[in-house]
C-alpha positions in Angstrom: 0.0 -0.1 0.1 2.8 2.5 1.0 5.6 2.5 -1.5 7.7 5.3 -2.8 5.7 7.7 -4.7 8.0 7.6 -7.7 7.4 3.9 -8.0 5.4 2.5 -10.9 4.9 -1.2 -11.1 2.9 -1.0 -14.2 5.5 1.0 -16.1 9.0 0.9 -14.9 9.3 -2.8 -14.2 10.2 -5.7 -16.2 7.2 -7.2 -18.1 4.2 -8.4 -15.9 6.3 -7.4 -12.8 3.0 -7.5 -10.7 0.8 -9.1 -8.4 2.2 -10.2 -5.2 5.7 -10.1 -6.9 5.6 -6.3 -7.4 9.3 -5.8 -7.7 8.4 -1.9 -7.6 12.1 -0.1 -7.8 12.3 2.7 -5.2 13.0 6.0 -6.8 13.9 9.5 -5.0 10.8 11.5 -5.2 12.5 14.9 -4.9 13.9 16.2 -8.4 16.7 17.8 -9.6 17.4 21.3 -9.7 15.8 23.2 -12.7 17.7 23.7 -15.9 17.5 27.6 -15.9 16.4 28.3 -12.4 15.7 31.8 -11.5 18.3 32.9 -8.7 15.6 32.5 -5.9 14.2 29.2 -7.1 17.8 27.8 -7.3 18.6 29.1 -3.5 15.2 27.6 -2.6 15.9 24.0 -4.0 19.6 24.2 -2.7 18.3 25.1 0.9 15.5 22.4 0.8 18.0 19.6 -0.2 20.2 20.7 2.9 17.3 20.4 5.5 17.9 17.5 7.6 14.7 16.0 7.0 14.2 12.2 6.9 15.6 10.6 3.7 14.1 12.5 0.6 11.7 10.2 -0.7 8.0 10.4 -0.8 7.1 7.1 0.5 3.7 6.1 -1.1 1.8 3.6 -3.0 1.9 3.9 -6.8 -0.6 6.8 -7.9 -0.6 8.4 -4.5 1.5 11.8 -4.1 2.1 12.0 -8.1 -1.0 10.5 -9.5 -3.2 12.8 -11.5 -6.2 11.2 -12.4 -5.4 8.3 -15.0 -4.5 4.8 -14.4 -1.0 5.2 -15.7 0.7 7.2 -13.0 3.4 9.7 -13.2 6.8 8.2 -12.8 9.9 8.5 -10.8 11.8 12.0 -10.4 15.5 11.4 -10.1 17.6 13.4 -7.6 21.1 13.9 -8.4 23.6 14.1 -5.6 24.6 17.7 -4.5 28.0 18.1 -3.7 29.3 19.7 -0.7 31.2 22.2 -2.9 28.2 23.4 -4.5 26.7 24.9 -1.0 27.6 28.2 0.6 28.1 28.9 3.9 24.7 30.9 4.0 22.8 27.4 2.9 24.9 25.4 5.3 23.6 27.6 8.2 20.2 27.0 6.8 20.7 23.1 7.1 21.5 23.4 10.8 18.8 25.7 11.6 15.5 23.8 11.6 16.6 20.5 13.7 12.8 20.2 14.7 11.8 19.4 11.1 13.5 16.2 11.3 12.2 15.4 14.7 8.5 15.9 13.3 9.3 13.9 10.1 8.1 16.4 7.8 7.2 15.4 4.4 9.8 16.6 1.9 9.0 19.5 -0.2 8.8 19.5 -3.8 11.9 21.0 -5.6 10.8 23.5 -8.3 11.5 22.6 -11.9 11.6 19.0 -11.5 10.5 16.8 -14.4 9.5 13.1 -14.7 11.8 10.1 -15.5 14.4 10.4 -18.0 13.9 8.5 -21.5 16.7 6.2 -20.2 14.9 5.1 -17.2 12.2 3.5 -19.3 12.5 -0.4 -20.2 11.9 -1.4 -23.8 8.4 -3.0 -23.6 8.0 -6.5 -24.6 6.2 -7.7 -27.7 2.5 -8.3 -27.5 1.0 -11.6 -26.9 -2.5 -11.0 -27.9 -2.2 -12.8 -31.2 -0.6 -16.0 -29.8 -2.2 -19.2 -29.4 -2.1 -19.1 -25.9 -4.2 -15.9 -25.6 -6.6 -17.2 -28.1 -7.3 -20.0 -25.9 -7.7 -17.4 -23.1 -10.6 -15.6 -25.5 -12.2 -18.9 -25.6 -12.0 -19.3 -21.8 -13.6 -15.9 -21.5 -16.5 -16.9 -24.1 -17.6 -19.6 -22.2 -17.0 -18.6 -18.5 -18.2 -15.1 -18.4 -21.5 -15.8 -19.8 -22.0 -18.6 -17.4 -21.4 -16.2 -14.4 -23.8 -13.8 -15.4 -26.5 -16.5 -16.3 -25.7 -18.0 -13.0 -26.2 -14.8 -10.7 -29.4 -13.7 -13.0 -30.8 -17.2 -12.2 -30.1 -17.1 -8.3 -32.2 -13.9 -8.1 -35.1 -15.1 -10.4 -38.6 -14.7 -9.2 -39.1 -18.6 -10.1 -36.8 -19.5 -7.3 -38.2 -20.8 -3.9 -36.0 -18.4 -2.1 -37.2 -15.5 -3.6 -40.3 -14.9 -1.9 -38.4 -15.0 1.4 -36.6 -11.8 0.6 -39.2 -10.3 -1.8 -40.3 -7.7 0.7 -36.7 -6.1 0.7 -37.0 -5.5 -2.9 -38.7 -2.0 -4.6 -40.4 -1.7 -7.7 -38.2 -1.4 -10.7 -38.0 -0.2 -14.2 -36.0 -2.4 -16.1 -36.5 -6.0 -17.5 -39.7 -6.4 -15.6 -38.0 -7.2 -12.5 -37.9 -5.7 -9.0 -34.9 -3.6 -7.8 -32.7 -4.1 -4.8 -32.5 -1.0 -3.0 -31.7 -2.9 0.6 -28.5 -0.6 0.8 -29.1 2.2 3.0 -26.6 4.5 1.7 -27.2 3.8 -1.8 -31.2 3.9 -1.4 -30.6 7.5 0.3 -28.2 8.8 -2.4 -30.5 7.3 -5.4 -33.3 9.2 -4.0 -31.8 12.5 -3.6 -30.1 12.5 -6.6 -32.2 15.1 -8.5 -32.0 17.3 -5.5 -28.1 17.1 -5.4 -27.9 17.7 -9.0 -30.2 20.6 -8.6 -27.8 21.9 -5.8 -25.0 21.4 -7.9 -26.2 23.1 -11.0 -27.3 26.2 -8.7 -23.9 26.5 -6.8 -22.0 26.1 -10.0 -24.2 28.9 -11.8 -24.2 31.3 -8.9 -20.3 30.8 -8.2 -19.5 31.6 -11.5 -21.7 35.0 -11.6 -19.7 36.0 -8.3 -16.3 35.0 -9.8 -17.1 36.9 -13.0 -18.2 40.2 -11.0 -15.1 40.0 -8.8 -12.9 39.5 -11.9 -11.9 43.1 -12.0 -10.9 43.2 -8.1 -7.4 43.7 -7.5 -7.1 40.6 -5.1 -8.5 38.3 -7.7 -6.5 35.9 -9.7 -2.8 35.0 -8.3 -2.9 38.3 -6.3 -2.3 38.1 -2.4 -4.9 38.5 0.0 -4.3 40.8 3.1 -3.5 38.9 6.4 -6.7 37.4 8.0 -8.6 38.0 5.0 -10.3 35.1 2.3 -9.5 34.6 -1.1 -11.7 36.2 -3.5 -12.4 32.7 -5.2 -13.5 31.5 -1.8 -16.2 34.2 -1.0 -19.3 32.7 -2.2 -18.3 29.0 -1.4 -17.8 30.0 2.1 -21.1 31.8 2.5 -22.9 28.9 0.5 -21.3 26.2 2.7 -22.1 28.2 5.7 -25.8 28.0 4.9 -25.3 24.5 3.4 -23.9 23.4 6.9 -26.8 24.9 9.1 -29.5 23.3 6.7 -28.1 20.0 7.1 -27.0 20.0 10.8 -29.3 22.8 12.1 -28.4 23.7 15.6 -25.8 21.1 15.6 -23.7 23.5 13.5 -22.5 25.1 16.7 -21.0 22.0 17.7 -19.3 21.6 14.2 -17.9 25.3 14.3 -16.6 24.7 18.2 -14.8 21.8 17.3 -13.2 23.4 14.0 -12.4 26.7 15.8 -10.6 24.5 18.7 -8.3 22.5 15.9 -7.6 26.1 14.2 -6.4 27.5 17.8 -4.4 24.7 18.5 -2.7 24.9 15.0 -2.0 28.7 15.3 -0.7 28.5 19.1 1.8 25.4 18.6 2.3 25.1 15.1 5.9 24.7 14.6 6.9 23.5 18.0 8.5 19.8 18.1 5.3 18.2 19.6 2.8 20.1 17.8 1.9 17.0 16.0 1.1 15.0 19.0 -1.4 17.9 20.0 -3.1 18.0 16.7 -3.5 14.1 16.7 -4.4 14.0 20.6 -7.3 16.7 19.9 -8.6 15.2 16.9 -8.7 11.3 17.9 -10.3 12.3 21.2 -12.6 14.3 19.1 -13.7 11.0 17.0 -14.1 9.3 20.2 -16.2 11.8 21.8 -18.6 12.5 18.9 -19.2 8.6 18.7 -19.9 8.2 22.6 -22.3 11.2 22.8 -23.7 10.6 19.4 -23.0 14.0 18.3 -24.0 15.9 21.8 -27.1 17.2 22.6 -27.9 20.8 24.0 -30.2 19.2 26.7 -27.4 17.2 28.4 -25.6 20.4 28.9 -28.3 22.4 30.3 -31.9 21.6 30.5 -32.9 25.2 29.3 -31.3 24.4 26.1 -33.1 21.4 25.3 -35.6 23.2 22.9 -32.3 23.5 20.7 -32.4 19.6 19.9 -36.0 19.9 18.3 -34.2 21.0 14.8 -31.2 19.3 14.1 -31.2 19.6 10.5 -31.5 17.0 7.7 -28.7 14.8 8.9 -29.5 14.7 12.9 -26.3 12.4 12.9 -23.9 14.9 11.9 -21.1 13.0 13.8 -21.1 10.3 11.2 -19.8 12.4 8.1 -18.0 14.5 10.2 -15.1 12.1 10.1 -13.9 13.7 6.7 -14.0 16.9 8.1 -11.6 15.6 10.7 -9.2 14.7 7.9 -9.4 18.4 6.7 -8.8 19.5 10.1 -5.6 17.5 10.6 -4.3 18.5 6.9 -4.7 22.3 8.0 -3.0 21.8 10.8 -0.1 19.7 9.7 0.2 21.7 6.6 0.3 25.0 8.9 2.8 23.5 11.2 5.3 22.5 8.1 5.0 26.1 6.8 6.1 27.6 10.1 9.0 25.2 9.9 10.0 26.2 6.4 9.6 29.7 7.4 12.2 29.8 9.8 14.8 28.3 7.5 13.9 30.1 4.2 12.2 33.3 5.5 8.4 34.5 5.0 9.2 36.4 1.7 11.0 33.5 0.1 8.3 30.9 0.9 5.5 33.5 -0.1 7.1 34.2 -3.5 7.3 30.7 -4.5 3.5 29.8 -2.9 2.1 32.5 -5.8 4.2 30.7 -8.6 1.4 30.1 -11.2 0.4 26.8 -12.6 2.4 24.5 -10.6 2.2 20.8 -10.8 -0.2 19.1 -8.5 2.9 17.6 -6.6 4.0 21.0 -5.9 0.6 22.5 -4.9 0.4 19.6 -2.3 3.7 19.5 -0.8 4.8 23.2 -0.8 3.3 25.6 1.5 0.8 28.4 0.8 1.3 32.1 1.5 1.2 33.0 5.2 -1.8 35.0 4.6 -3.6 31.9 3.2 -3.9 30.2 6.5 -6.4 32.4 7.8 -9.9 31.5 9.7 -11.8 32.2 6.7 -10.0 30.2 4.1 -10.2 27.3 7.1 -13.8 27.1 7.3 -14.2 27.5 3.6 -11.8 24.6 3.0 -13.5 22.4 5.7 -17.2 23.1 4.4 -16.7 23.2 0.5 -19.8 22.2 -0.8 -18.9 19.5 -3.4 -16.7 17.6 -1.3 -18.0 18.4 2.6 -20.0 15.0 2.7 -18.2 12.5 0.8 -14.8 13.8 -0.4 -12.7 13.2 -2.5 -10.1 14.7 0.2 -7.7 17.1 -0.8 -5.1 18.9 1.3 -5.3 22.4 2.4 -2.1 23.2 0.4 -3.6 21.8 -2.5 -7.0 23.4 -2.2 -6.2 27.0 -1.6 -3.6 26.8 -4.4 -6.2 25.9 -6.5 -8.5 28.7 -5.4 -5.8 31.1 -5.8 -4.5 29.9 -9.6 -7.0 27.3 -11.1 -5.4 24.5 -13.1 -5.4 24.9 -16.6 -6.3 21.2 -17.3 -9.8 21.4 -16.1 -11.9 22.3 -19.3 -15.5 22.1 -20.2 -14.7 19.3 -22.6 -13.1 17.4 -19.6 -16.1 18.0 -17.3 -18.5 16.8 -20.0 -16.5 13.9 -20.7 -16.6 13.0 -17.1 -20.2 13.8 -16.6 -20.9 11.3 -19.4 -18.9 8.6 -17.2 -20.7 9.3 -14.2 -24.3 8.7 -16.0 -22.6 5.6 -17.8 -21.9 4.3 -14.1 -25.1 5.0 -12.9 -27.0 3.1 -15.5 -24.6 0.3 -14.6 -25.6 0.1 -11.2 -29.5 0.2 -12.0 -28.7 -2.8 -14.4 -26.9 -4.6 -11.8 -29.6 -4.2 -9.1 -32.3 -5.2 -11.5 -30.7 -8.6 -12.5 -28.5 -9.6 -9.2 -30.1 -8.9 -5.9 -27.0 -9.5 -4.0 -27.7 -7.2 -1.1 -30.9 -8.4 -0.1 -29.9 -12.1 -0.4 -26.8 -11.4 1.9 -28.9 -9.6 4.2 -31.6 -12.6 4.4 -28.5 -14.9 4.9 -30.1 -18.4 4.2 -27.3 -20.0 1.9 -28.3 -23.7 2.4 -30.2 -23.9 -0.7 -27.4 -22.1 -2.7 -24.2 -24.0 -4.1 -20.8 -23.0 -3.6 -20.4 -21.3 -7.0 -23.6 -19.2 -6.6 -22.9 -18.1 -3.0 -19.3 -17.2 -4.3 -20.9 -15.3 -7.2 -23.2 -13.5 -4.8 -20.5 -12.5 -2.5 -18.2 -11.3 -5.6 -21.5 -9.2 -6.5 -21.7 -7.8 -3.2 -18.1 -6.6 -3.3 -18.7 -5.1 -6.7 -21.8 -3.4 -5.6 -19.7 -1.9 -2.9 -17.1 -0.7 -5.2 -19.6 0.8 -7.9 -21.8 2.3 -5.1 -18.7 4.2 -3.7 -17.5 5.1 -7.4 -20.7 6.9 -8.2 -20.9 8.7 -5.0 -17.3 10.1 -5.2 -17.6 10.6 -9.0 -20.5 12.7 -8.5 -18.8 14.7 -6.0 -15.7 14.8 -8.1 -17.9 16.0 -10.9 -19.3 18.9 -9.0 -15.7 19.9 -8.0 -14.6 19.8 -11.6 -17.4 22.2 -12.7 -16.5 24.5 -10.0 -12.5 24.3 -11.3 -11.1 22.4 -8.6 -9.4 19.2 -9.5 -9.3 16.3 -7.2 -7.8 12.7 -7.4 -10.3 9.8 -8.8 -11.3 7.3 -6.1 -12.2 3.7 -7.1 -9.7 3.7 -10.4 -9.9 -0.2 -10.2 -12.2 -2.8 -8.7 -10.6 -6.0 -7.0 -11.5 -7.8 -10.2 -8.6 -5.7 -12.0 -6.1 -5.7 -9.0 -3.7 -8.6 -8.3 -1.7 -6.8 -5.4 -2.8 -5.8 -2.1 -0.6 -2.4 -2.4 -2.2 -1.5 -5.9 -5.7 -2.5 -4.5 -5.6 -0.1 -1.8 -4.0 2.5 -3.9 -6.8 2.7 -6.3 -9.7 1.9 -3.6 -10.1 5.1 -1.8 -7.3 6.7 -3.4 -7.6 10.3 -1.8 -7.6 8.9 1.5 -4.7 6.6 0.8 -2.7 9.8 -0.5 -3.9 11.5 3.0 -2.6 8.4 5.1 0.7 8.6 3.3 1.4 12.4 3.9 0.1 12.7 7.3 0.4 9.3 8.9 2.8 6.9 7.1 5.9 9.0 6.6 5.6 11.1 9.8 5.8 7.5 11.4 8.9 6.5 9.4 7.8 5.5 6.3 9.4 2.3 4.6 12.1 2.2 7.3 9.1 1.2 9.9 6.9 -0.2 7.6 7.1 -3.5 9.4 5.0 -1.9 12.3 4.0 1.2 10.7 1.4 -0.7 8.4 -0.5 -2.0 11.4 -0.7 1.3 13.1 -2.0 2.9 9.7 -4.8 0.1 9.1 -5.7 0.5 13.1 -6.4 4.1 12.4 -8.2 3.5 9.2 -10.5 0.9 11.1 -11.0 3.3 13.9 -11.7 6.2 11.7 -14.4 4.3 9.7 -16.2 2.9 13.1 -15.5 1.9 16.6 -16.1 -1.6 16.0 -14.2 -4.8 16.7 -15.5 -6.2 13.2 -13.5 -3.6 11.4 -10.5 -3.8 13.7 -10.3 -7.6 12.9 -10.4 -6.5 9.1 -7.4 -4.0 9.5 -5.2 -6.4 11.1 -6.0 -9.3 8.7 -5.4 -6.6 5.9 -1.8 -5.7 7.5 -1.0 -9.2 7.9 -1.7 -10.1 4.4 0.8 -7.4 3.4 3.6 -9.6 4.6 3.7 -12.4 2.3 3.3 -10.0 -0.5 6.5 -8.0 0.7 8.4 -11.5 1.4 7.5 -12.5 -2.2 8.3 -9.2 -3.6 11.8 -9.3 -1.9 12.5 -12.9 -2.9 11.4 -12.7 -6.5 11.6 -9.2 -7.8 15.0 -9.6 -9.2 16.4 -9.7 -12.8 17.0 -13.1 -13.2 13.5 -14.0 -12.2 12.0 -11.3 -14.3 13.9 -12.9 -17.2 12.5 -15.9 -16.8 9.7 -17.0 -19.1 7.7 -18.7 -16.5 7.9 -15.5 -14.2 4.6 -14.2 -15.2 2.8 -17.4 -14.7 4.6 -17.3 -11.1 3.0 -13.9 -10.7 -0.4 -14.9 -11.6 -0.3 -17.6 -9.2 0.2 -15.2 -6.2 -2.0 -12.8 -7.7 -4.9 -15.3 -7.8 -4.3 -16.1 -4.2 -4.3 -12.3 -3.4 -7.5 -11.7 -5.2 -9.3 -14.5 -3.1 -7.6 -13.3 0.0 -8.8 -9.7 -0.7 -12.5 -10.6 -1.3 -12.7 -12.8 1.7 -11.1 -10.0 4.0 -13.3 -7.3 2.5 -16.5 -9.6 3.1 -15.4 -9.8 6.4 -14.8 -6.0 7.1 -17.7 -4.5 5.0 -20.1 -7.6 5.0 -23.1 -8.3 7.6 -23.9 -11.1 10.2 -24.4 -13.6 7.4 -21.1 -13.6 5.9 -19.7 -16.0 8.3 -22.0 -18.4 7.1 -21.3 -17.8 3.3 -17.7 -17.9 4.1 -18.1 -21.3 5.7 -19.7 -22.9 3.0 -17.5 -21.4 0.5 -14.6 -23.3 2.4 -16.4 -26.5 2.9 -15.3 -29.7 1.2 -17.6 -28.8 -1.6 -16.2 -25.3 -1.8 -12.6 -26.4 -2.0 -13.1 -28.0 -5.1 -14.7 -24.6 -6.7 -12.0 -22.5 -5.2 -9.5 -24.7 -6.8 -11.1 -24.2 -10.4 -11.6 -20.3 -9.6 -7.7 -20.1 -8.7 -7.1 -21.9 -12.1 -9.6 -19.6 -13.8 -8.0 -16.2 -12.2 -4.7 -17.1 -13.6 -6.4 -16.9 -17.1 -7.8 -13.5 -15.9 -4.6 -12.2 -14.6 -2.6 -13.3 -17.7 -4.6 -11.0 -19.7 -4.5 -8.2 -17.3 -0.7 -8.5 -17.4 -0.9 -8.1 -21.0 -3.4 -5.3 -20.8 -1.1 -3.4 -18.3 1.9 -3.9 -20.7 -0.3 -2.6 -23.6 -0.8 0.5 -21.8 2.9 0.8 -21.5 3.5 0.3 -24.5 1.4 3.4 -25.7 3.3 5.5 -23.0 6.6 4.3 -24.3 5.2 5.1 -27.9 4.4 8.5 -27.0 7.7 9.4 -25.5 10.2 7.2 -27.8 8.6 6.8 -31.1 5.5 5.6 -33.0 4.0 2.1 -32.2 5.8 0.4 -35.2 9.2 1.4 -33.7 8.1 0.2 -30.4 7.2 -3.3 -31.8 10.1 -3.7 -33.6 12.4 -3.1 -30.9 10.3 -5.3 -28.7 10.5 -8.1 -31.3 14.2 -7.8 -31.5 14.3 -7.8 -27.7 12.4 -11.0 -27.6 14.6 -12.9 -30.4 17.7 -11.9 -28.3 16.3 -13.4 -25.4 15.5 -16.5 -27.0 
């Protein structure tokens, strides 16, 4: 889950260097100096290189700190060694000044002017296998197995089956195929029912905010200009006002509690930010807040004073505001830590130097995340606007304070109406796919009913598989809608749920792609400050324990978290043993990868059913792992090997396209790959 940011198992490793044998190469995440930097930027780069931080790598799963939005992540940044002769006495003094930065494990700032991996760092792709006899046999397997899976799942939910009458009361009237729809899941039912209202709110917000921005375009403070200390960025004026009304409508009088908790975190950040023990204060405050929110179920005025009980009568649309407040807690930690690191950088470089670089236009995303904002940007108004930004307030994706303010000050040029329209079409397609699934496979209702005696191991496994697919698709749609709203407002966030478990053969890849923005947050604010790769043997357990507690205070989720952390150990061991050139050059290496990857997929499905399933999951798992089910599991493992070989080749095809875009046309690439294959033979 947590590797170097510059690692890219799909692109920069040997062919099909995947599954549990990832073989990811660690690269330095801080780049070299720019070719022709301005004097201030050159001094900035050299000073940062000298800072006694923990080793200058951003340890993160592939596509975390550097991932933009596509499945092909950005590649490694090479950092050349800087000799002692290059540094002046002034920069040497800057090296010794902020000793606290090393002690607080601050993430390394990004150096200006860095670029991606050099052409030499990219390996020559392998020749395509799509037209070989082996893959033609795989095509036949797909044509037989996939339709059979679809038919079996459709038949398991058929009204003609005796079991249908037992869970029919859980279904709702449908509009496709003459069948009822499974809306048993409360979260999806609520989102689906309110989707027209959400769409209306989105349209009103985007239009009104656009009008306000246009009206303020002539202001001296608009665009990339600086805002006076304590004021709000012009681009956040309307979002702040709209968000305040939005929070009051959702939480009613409980908005007072939200404001009080937010102010407590802001006061802590401004008071102790930059001190050695500041992170301990931030984490203690926010974790205590999470536990208190859960224990008191969002608090009640009547418990504080009998005369205030009348305020509990109107608690807004979401009476349990504390359930969604967990996301706000992540933003609170982001603000506090980003401000803390800003203070430390300011001690070394000076306020003017940091502020000058903070307003540099059109910085890459990595620089937006890791380089501090201007001092005036850490104001209470900007902080409140960040916490309650309407498109991302309830669901995310998560964006750091530095990145959010940077985009509000200097909107990214990558966001265009063409991109927004295409992304909206993808959202509509995902919703239609979900409707089709819930009309044809009643996986949630059957799981809730929990009577598995009349189902075969094959049917149970497919129902479990569809249950996980439903969870993935549900979260994909919810996060995609929020991201679509943010894009329409000009804010670019990372895409969550980029690949489902059917398209992931590695635990590391699975978790980097599942809740990608949360993964990035964990790496920046938890994993690296705890030591990163140097302490990964125990660091991973701490991270997943926090993940479980953050989701819910339940023993089931703790068991799930520790099980996932344990599953990382054999994958790490296999990577260490097999991810070496002599293995990668072997013809059987990709089959070894698929054998481990198939085990990984089965293990991930079981672990996530335990973590996110209900009480009936135990009976489901028992039946699948019975004597009858073991035969089915063996066949499943063999078929997953076929699926993984296809997956490996699709990943390699993606890499060929990227390689061709950098090094030449596809014909040249194919010729080079064919020559390489002949030499190996």
